[in-house]
C-alpha positions in Angstrom: 132.4 60.3 51.8 134.1 62.6 53.8 134.2 62.7 57.5 135.0 65.0 60.2 134.8 66.0 63.6 133.9 69.4 65.7 137.1 68.7 66.8 138.8 70.3 63.3 137.5 73.6 64.7 140.2 74.2 67.3 142.9 71.9 65.1 142.1 74.2 62.3 141.7 77.5 64.5 145.7 76.6 65.1 146.2 78.2 62.1 145.6 81.5 63.4 149.6 81.3 65.8 151.2 80.6 62.0 151.2 84.6 61.6 152.6 85.3 65.0 155.4 82.6 64.8 156.4 83.8 61.7 157.2 87.4 63.2 158.5 85.2 66.2 161.2 83.8 63.7 162.1 87.0 61.7 162.9 88.4 65.2 165.1 85.5 66.6 166.7 85.4 63.2 167.5 89.4 63.1 167.2 90.4 66.7 168.0 94.4 65.6 165.9 94.4 62.1 169.4 95.2 60.2 169.0 92.9 57.6 165.1 92.2 57.2 164.2 89.8 54.3 163.2 90.5 51.0 159.9 89.7 49.8 160.5 86.2 48.0 163.1 85.5 50.8 160.4 86.1 53.6 157.9 84.0 51.5 159.9 81.1 51.1 161.4 80.9 55.0 157.8 81.5 56.4 155.9 79.0 54.0 158.3 76.3 55.0 157.8 77.0 58.4 154.2 76.9 58.4 154.8 73.9 56.3 156.6 71.9 58.8 154.7 73.4 61.7 151.2 72.4 59.8 152.9 69.0 59.3 153.4 68.9 63.0 149.8 69.9 64.1 148.3 67.3 61.9 151.1 64.6 63.0 150.2 64.9 66.6 146.6 65.8 66.4 146.1 62.8 63.9 147.6 60.2 66.6 145.7 61.7 69.3 142.3 61.3 67.7 143.2 58.2 66.4 144.0 56.6 70.0 140.8 57.8 71.1 139.0 56.1 67.8 137.9 59.2 66.4 140.5 60.8 63.7 138.8 61.6 60.6 141.1 60.7 57.9 143.5 57.7 57.4 146.4 58.3 54.4 147.1 54.1 55.0 148.0 52.8 51.8 148.5 56.3 49.6 151.3 57.7 48.3 153.9 59.0 50.7 151.8 58.2 53.9 153.3 58.8 57.1 151.6 56.0 60.2 148.5 57.0 57.9 148.2 60.5 59.6 150.3 62.8 57.1 151.1 62.8 53.1 154.2 64.3 52.1 152.9 65.2 48.7 150.7 67.7 50.6 153.7 69.9 51.2 153.2 72.3 48.3 149.6 72.8 49.7 150.5 73.4 53.0 153.4 76.0 52.3 150.9 77.6 50.5 147.9 77.8 53.0 150.4 79.0 55.6 151.2 81.8 53.8 147.5 82.0 53.3 146.6 82.2 56.9 149.5 84.2 57.4 147.7 87.2 55.2 144.4 86.4 56.9 145.8 87.2 60.6 147.7 89.9 59.7 147.1 92.8 61.9 145.6 95.8 59.6 147.6 99.2 59.6 143.9 101.0 60.6 
């Protein structure tokens, strides 16, 4: 049986920040915009950034919720678990999820 918490809404809501963070990283790496990345390079770079950010957010929020005795997940005893808070084998999932969030939150050119 699955468990969740209302506190997950703001945690998942942080996914809306991934797109702006990706744009910020692009402007930091190439401030003049003289060498724009190709679509594959951009997707790989952004996917890796988002994956790391999601892992960090999951770990920090999980540690906080665990300290309150309210964490709805526990990966203890699972393969590639880190302190029971994250699973490194979820890396491909978070890579793709970050890119999906970027597309969902992308500004439309209307």
